[in-house]
C-alpha positions in Angstrom: 22.6 107.5 30.4 21.9 110.0 33.1 18.5 111.4 33.9 19.6 114.8 32.7 20.6 113.4 29.3 17.4 111.4 29.0 15.0 114.3 29.7 17.0 116.8 27.7 15.5 115.5 24.4 11.8 116.2 25.0 10.0 116.8 21.7 10.4 120.3 20.6 13.4 121.1 22.8 16.6 122.7 21.3 18.6 119.6 22.4 16.0 117.3 20.8 16.3 119.3 17.5 20.1 118.9 17.7 19.7 115.2 18.2 17.4 114.8 15.2 19.7 116.8 13.0 22.7 114.7 14.1 20.7 111.5 13.4 19.9 112.7 9.9 23.5 113.9 9.3 25.0 110.4 9.7 22.8 108.9 7.0 23.9 108.6 3.3 20.6 107.6 1.7 19.8 106.9 -1.9 16.6 107.9 -3.7 14.7 107.0 -6.8 14.6 109.0 -10.0 16.8 111.3 -12.1 15.7 114.6 -10.4 15.8 115.5 -6.7 12.6 114.3 -4.9 10.8 116.8 -2.7 11.4 114.6 0.4 15.1 114.7 -0.1 15.2 118.4 -0.5 13.1 118.9 2.5 15.3 116.7 4.7 18.4 118.5 3.6 16.9 121.6 5.3 16.4 119.5 8.4 20.0 118.2 8.8 20.6 115.6 6.1 24.2 116.2 5.0 24.8 113.4 2.4 23.0 111.6 -0.5 24.1 108.7 -2.6 23.7 108.3 -6.4 23.2 104.9 -7.9 22.7 103.7 -11.5 19.0 104.4 -11.4 19.8 108.1 -10.8 22.0 108.4 -13.9 20.8 109.2 -17.4 23.8 111.2 -18.6 26.4 113.7 -17.5 24.3 116.8 -18.1 21.4 115.2 -16.2 23.6 114.3 -13.2 25.0 117.9 -13.2 21.5 119.3 -13.1 20.6 116.9 -10.4 23.5 117.8 -8.1 22.8 121.5 -8.7 19.2 120.9 -7.6 20.4 119.3 -4.4 23.0 121.9 -3.7 20.4 124.6 -4.0 19.2 123.3 -0.7 22.6 122.7 0.9 25.8 124.0 -0.6 28.2 121.8 1.4 26.3 118.6 0.6 28.2 115.3 0.2 27.1 113.6 -3.0 28.4 110.1 -2.9 28.7 107.5 -5.7 30.1 104.0 -6.1 32.3 104.7 -9.1 35.1 102.3 -9.0 35.3 102.3 -12.8 36.1 99.0 -14.5 33.3 96.5 -13.8 31.6 98.7 -11.1 30.4 101.9 -12.7 27.4 104.1 -12.0 28.3 107.2 -14.0 28.4 105.0 -17.2 26.1 102.3 -16.1 24.3 102.0 -19.5 27.4 101.9 -21.7 30.3 100.5 -19.6 33.2 102.5 -18.1 35.7 104.6 -20.0 38.3 103.5 -17.5 39.8 100.1 -16.7 39.3 98.8 -13.2 41.8 98.1 -10.4 43.0 94.7 -11.6 43.9 96.1 -15.0 45.8 99.0 -13.4 47.6 96.5 -11.1 48.5 94.4 -14.1 50.3 97.4 -15.7 51.8 98.3 -12.3 52.6 101.9 -13.0 51.5 104.0 -10.1 51.8 107.2 -12.1 49.3 105.7 -14.6 46.9 104.7 -11.7 47.3 108.2 -10.3 46.5 109.8 -13.7 43.4 107.5 -14.2 42.0 108.4 -10.8 42.7 112.1 -11.4 40.8 112.0 -14.7 37.9 110.1 -13.1 37.9 112.7 -10.3 37.8 115.5 -12.8 34.7 114.0 -14.5 33.0 113.3 -11.2 33.7 116.9 -10.0 32.3 118.3 -13.2 29.1 116.5 -12.5 28.9 117.8 -8.9 29.9 114.5 -7.3 32.4 115.0 -4.5 32.6 111.7 -2.6 33.6 108.4 -4.3 33.2 105.0 -2.6 36.6 103.9 -4.0 39.2 102.5 -4.2 39.0 98.9 -3.2 42.1 98.2 -1.1 41.3 94.5 -0.8 44.1 92.0 -1.4 42.6 89.4 -3.7 44.2 86.5 -1.8 41.4 84.1 -2.6 41.1 83.7 -6.4 37.6 82.2 -5.9 36.4 85.3 -4.2 32.9 85.9 -5.7 32.6 89.6 -5.0 36.1 91.3 -5.2 38.0 89.7 -8.1 38.9 92.3 -10.7 37.9 95.1 -8.2 41.2 94.4 -6.5 44.5 95.7 -7.8 45.8 92.1 -7.4 47.0 89.4 -5.0 50.2 91.0 -3.9 50.1 93.1 -0.7 52.8 95.6 -1.8 51.2 96.0 -5.3 47.8 96.7 -3.8 49.3 99.1 -1.3 51.2 101.3 -3.8 48.2 101.5 -6.2 45.7 102.2 -3.4 47.9 105.2 -2.3 48.3 106.4 -5.9 44.5 106.2 -6.6 43.7 108.1 -3.4 46.2 110.8 -4.3 44.9 111.2 -7.9 41.3 111.2 -7.0 41.6 113.7 -4.1 43.8 116.0 -6.1 40.5 117.0 -7.9 38.6 117.8 -4.6 36.7 114.5 -4.7 37.0 112.5 -1.4 38.3 109.0 -1.7 36.7 106.2 0.4 39.1 103.3 0.8 37.3 100.0 1.2 36.5 97.3 2.5 38.1 97.5 6.0 39.7 95.4 7.4 39.9 93.6 4.0 37.5 91.6 1.9 39.9 89.8 -0.4 40.2 86.4 1.3 36.5 85.5 1.4 34.4 83.0 -0.5 31.0 84.5 0.4 29.4 87.6 -1.0 28.3 89.9 2.0 25.3 91.0 -0.1 23.9 87.5 0.7 25.5 86.4 4.0 28.2 87.1 6.5 31.7 86.2 5.1 34.3 84.9 7.4 38.1 85.3 7.2 39.9 82.6 9.2 43.4 83.8 9.3 45.7 84.6 12.2 46.5 88.1 13.4 49.9 88.1 11.9 48.5 87.5 8.4 45.9 90.2 8.8 48.6 92.8 9.8 51.0 91.7 7.2 48.6 91.4 4.3 45.1 92.8 4.7 46.0 96.0 6.7 49.0 97.1 4.7 47.0 98.8 1.9 44.9 100.6 4.4 48.0 101.9 6.1 49.1 103.1 2.8 45.8 104.8 2.1 45.9 106.5 5.5 49.4 107.8 4.8 48.2 109.1 1.5 45.5 111.0 3.2 42.3 109.1 2.4 39.3 111.2 3.6 37.1 108.2 4.2 37.3 104.4 4.9 34.5 102.0 4.3 33.9 99.1 6.7 33.2 95.5 5.5 30.4 93.3 6.8 32.9 90.4 7.4 33.6 88.3 10.5 37.3 88.2 11.4 37.5 86.0 14.5 41.2 86.8 15.1 40.0 90.4 15.7 36.5 90.0 17.0 34.8 86.5 17.1 31.3 88.0 17.6 30.8 91.0 15.5 31.3 91.7 11.7 33.6 94.6 11.0 30.9 97.2 10.5 29.5 96.5 14.0 32.8 95.9 15.8 34.2 98.4 18.2 37.4 96.4 18.3 37.8 96.8 14.5 36.6 100.3 13.9 37.5 102.2 17.1 40.4 100.2 18.7 42.1 99.1 15.5 41.3 101.6 12.8 41.2 104.7 14.9 43.5 103.6 17.7 46.3 101.4 16.3 46.3 102.8 12.7 45.7 106.4 13.8 43.0 107.1 11.3 41.1 110.4 11.9 38.8 110.7 8.9 35.3 109.5 8.1 34.3 105.9 8.6 31.3 104.9 6.4 29.6 101.6 6.4 29.1 99.4 3.4 25.4 99.1 2.3 23.4 98.3 5.4 20.6 96.6 3.4 23.1 93.8 2.6 21.9 90.5 4.1 25.1 90.2 6.2 23.6 93.0 8.4 19.9 93.4 7.6 19.3 89.7 7.6 21.2 89.0 10.8 20.7 92.1 13.0 17.9 94.0 11.3 18.4 97.2 9.5 17.5 99.7 12.2 19.3 97.8 15.0 22.3 97.3 12.7 22.5 101.0 12.1 22.5 101.8 15.8 25.2 99.1 16.4 27.4 100.5 13.6 27.4 104.0 15.0 28.0 102.7 18.5 31.0 100.7 17.2 32.6 103.8 15.6 31.1 104.2 12.2 30.3 107.9 11.3 28.1 107.5 8.2 25.5 105.0 7.2 25.3 103.9 3.5 21.8 102.9 2.7 19.7 103.2 -0.4 21.1 100.7 -2.8 17.7 98.9 -2.4 15.7 100.8 0.1 15.5 104.3 -1.2 12.3 105.8 0.2 11.6 108.5 2.8 10.1 106.0 5.2 13.4 104.1 5.5 15.3 107.3 6.2 12.9 108.5 8.8 12.8 105.1 10.4 16.6 105.1 10.7 16.6 108.6 12.0 14.1 107.7 14.7 15.9 104.5 15.6 19.1 106.5 16.3 17.2 109.1 18.3 15.4 106.4 20.4 18.8 104.6 21.0 20.2 107.8 22.4 17.2 108.4 24.6 17.2 104.9 25.9 21.0 105.0 26.7 21.9 102.3 24.1 23.8 104.8 22.0 25.9 107.5 23.8 24.8 111.0 22.8 28.5 112.0 22.4 29.2 109.2 19.9 26.3 110.3 17.6 27.4 113.9 17.9 31.0 113.0 17.0 29.9 111.0 14.0 27.7 113.9 12.7 30.6 116.3 13.2 32.9 114.1 11.1 30.4 114.0 8.3 30.1 117.8 8.3 33.8 118.2 8.5 34.2 116.1 5.3 31.4 118.1 3.6 33.3 121.3 4.4 36.5 119.9 3.0 34.8 119.1 -0.3 33.1 122.5 -0.5 36.4 124.3 0.1 38.2 122.0 -2.4 35.5 122.7 -5.0 36.5 126.4 -4.8 40.2 125.7 -5.0 41.6 126.5 -8.5 44.4 123.9 -8.0 41.8 121.2 -7.9 40.9 121.8 -11.6 42.5 118.9 -13.4 43.6 119.1 -17.0 41.5 116.8 -19.1 43.1 113.5 -20.1 40.3 111.9 -22.2 42.4 109.1 -23.7 44.1 107.9 -20.5 41.5 105.1 -19.9 42.1 103.5 -23.3 45.9 103.9 -22.9 45.7 102.1 -19.6 43.4 99.3 -21.0 45.8 98.7 -23.9 48.8 98.5 -21.6 46.9 96.0 -19.3 46.4 93.4 -22.0 48.2 90.1 -21.6 48.4 88.3 -25.0 49.4 84.6 -25.4 49.7 82.9 -28.8 49.6 79.2 -29.4 51.2 78.4 -32.8 50.9 80.4 -36.0 47.3 81.5 -35.7 46.1 83.4 -38.7 45.0 87.0 -38.2 41.3 87.6 -37.9 40.3 89.4 -41.0 36.8 87.9 -41.8 33.6 88.3 -39.8 33.6 86.0 -36.8 31.1 84.5 -34.3 31.4 86.0 -30.8 30.3 83.5 -28.2 30.0 85.2 -24.8 29.8 82.8 -21.8 27.9 84.8 -19.4 28.0 84.1 -15.6 25.6 85.7 -13.1 26.9 89.1 -12.2 27.4 89.8 -8.5 25.3 92.6 -7.0 28.1 95.1 -6.7 28.6 94.9 -10.5 25.0 94.6 -11.3 23.4 93.3 -14.5 22.6 96.7 -16.1 26.0 97.3 -17.5 26.9 95.6 -20.8 30.1 93.7 -21.2 31.9 91.6 -23.7 33.6 92.5 -27.1 30.8 91.6 -29.5 29.7 95.2 -30.2 33.3 96.3 -30.7 34.0 93.5 -33.2 30.8 94.1 -35.1 32.1 97.6 -35.7 35.6 96.5 -36.8 34.5 93.3 -38.7 31.1 94.1 -40.3 29.0 90.9 -40.6 30.2 89.6 -37.2 27.4 87.9 -35.2 27.1 87.3 -31.5 25.4 85.0 -29.0 25.3 84.7 -25.2 25.5 81.3 -23.5 25.2 79.8 -20.0 25.1 76.3 -18.6 26.1 72.7 -19.2 25.4 72.7 -23.0 26.9 76.2 -23.6 29.9 74.9 -25.7 27.8 72.8 -28.1 25.2 75.5 -28.5 27.9 78.1 -29.3 29.5 75.7 -31.8 26.2 75.1 -33.6 25.3 78.8 -33.6 28.6 79.8 -35.1 27.7 78.3 -38.5 31.2 77.3 -39.2 32.7 80.8 -38.7 35.8 81.3 -36.6 34.8 81.8 -33.0 35.9 84.4 -30.5 35.0 83.0 -27.1 34.6 85.6 -24.3 34.8 84.3 -20.7 34.7 86.0 -17.3 36.6 84.2 -14.5 36.8 80.9 -16.3 38.5 79.3 -13.3 35.4 79.8 -11.1 32.9 78.2 -13.4 33.0 74.5 -14.3 30.4 74.9 -17.0 32.5 77.7 -18.6 35.6 75.6 -18.6 33.7 72.7 -20.1 32.3 74.9 -22.8 35.8 76.0 -23.9 36.9 72.4 -23.9 34.1 71.6 -26.5 34.9 74.7 -28.6 38.7 74.1 -28.7 38.4 70.4 -29.5 36.3 71.3 -32.6 37.9 74.6 -33.5 41.5 74.9 -32.3 41.7 78.3 -34.1 39.3 79.8 -31.5 40.3 83.1 -29.9 39.7 83.3 -26.2 39.2 86.6 -24.4 39.3 86.4 -20.6 37.6 89.5 -19.1 37.8 88.4 -15.4 40.8 87.4 -13.3 43.1 85.3 -15.5 43.8 82.3 -13.3 43.2 79.4 -15.7 46.1 78.5 -18.1 45.9 80.5 -21.4 44.4 78.5 -24.2 43.1 79.0 -27.7 45.0 80.0 -30.8 45.1 83.5 -29.3 44.4 84.3 -25.7 43.8 87.8 -24.5 43.4 88.7 -20.9 41.9 92.1 -20.3 41.9 92.0 -16.5 38.4 93.5 -16.4 35.2 93.9 -18.3 35.0 97.7 -18.7 33.9 99.0 -22.1 37.4 100.4 -22.7 38.9 97.0 -22.0 36.6 95.6 -24.7 37.8 98.2 -27.1 41.4 97.3 -26.4 40.8 93.6 -26.8 38.9 94.0 -30.0 41.8 95.9 -31.5 44.2 93.0 -30.6 41.8 90.3 -32.0 42.1 91.9 -35.5 45.8 92.7 -35.2 47.0 89.6 -33.4 
């Protein structure tokens, strides 16, 4: 950094004010509460250009609409981001479960027009609430069935399948004026570690990366995705030292250079231990911007004003010390503002007003079901016992959102009772709790949990008429008198599954 650049940012100077505004502009912070805090509204006037909504900010559609209106009273071209993948990962319907099946269900149907329509209806609902930036879709190829964090968030294990549905999703969502954010670049599907907890590593060769992981991102770029989210994963074939979010080789040379991407690059949540636990939050943010990221996602956990100001000041200090080029920060801020202008213009475009399609989620969930019968199982006509085998939810999904089909079967079969089980004695406990009733066993990724597989062994040995409903990735062989795979645990998937339980 030259002497001129270093001294230009003295406190109170015009250049210093520009630097501070740019540092605020690249942050996408969350906040607490269901109304706009004073500190957020104040920082919007000082240069903050984005905010992020999480489940804690959502009480209902009318409340979210009022919240975004509060925020836009301070800045009309504000980016309001949300992690609304639908399916298992929902924020807009965090208390009830999603009205839309997730990616894996859409991939199971394999009708890109349906995927496009689902994304369009989702975009319509987000836009109606004042949300204009969605951290979706996941373009990860679920190459590792034991992946603990992607799973049903992926359209599937086939590269071409994921690519065509990623493109369709981007097109459908953005047709409503809501910016898509394709994630997690350069691909999080072949990992066995959750980056919320540690740094995952993908040990495949360059040819595999280009032929598998990168193909859906190319499709998203061709479809016009307005944003791409980086992954906190180490890919030694590309960069043996830095995870994707902090890698100039991956973000600038590969994504911008080789793939020709010109839109916004946003990081995955920077509080995740893969970054904060390895590099530190503030230093990690500086490294991410230097590597080529334009926007910093923060606020899933840390959501206070002090965090935002600390990150702002860290960026300013990095420019002043020469660690972060002034031009790189200015370019990042400009890309954020450019996307904000696009969403503001799209909001005023009458062509972005989608026709409502309220039933499309249920239609998609019904089409996604895979039903396998073993012998002449009798129809379920009497009240049953629903035994839900409940694994720990990953952080991306969260534990606030209900799942399972118990509530739906209680409505259709009055007198049905339910129980939730975990651990080595889950099968015996469920059998005893059933009281002799026919059992509907609900599992989630049976193939990843030895205790869950053992629990089903116990149930099926005692009650071969058990109905099994798999609401995760269906890798294990179908078993039970009736086996229903929903390809996801969204509320709408539960509705569709409950219908099939009583109709066979």
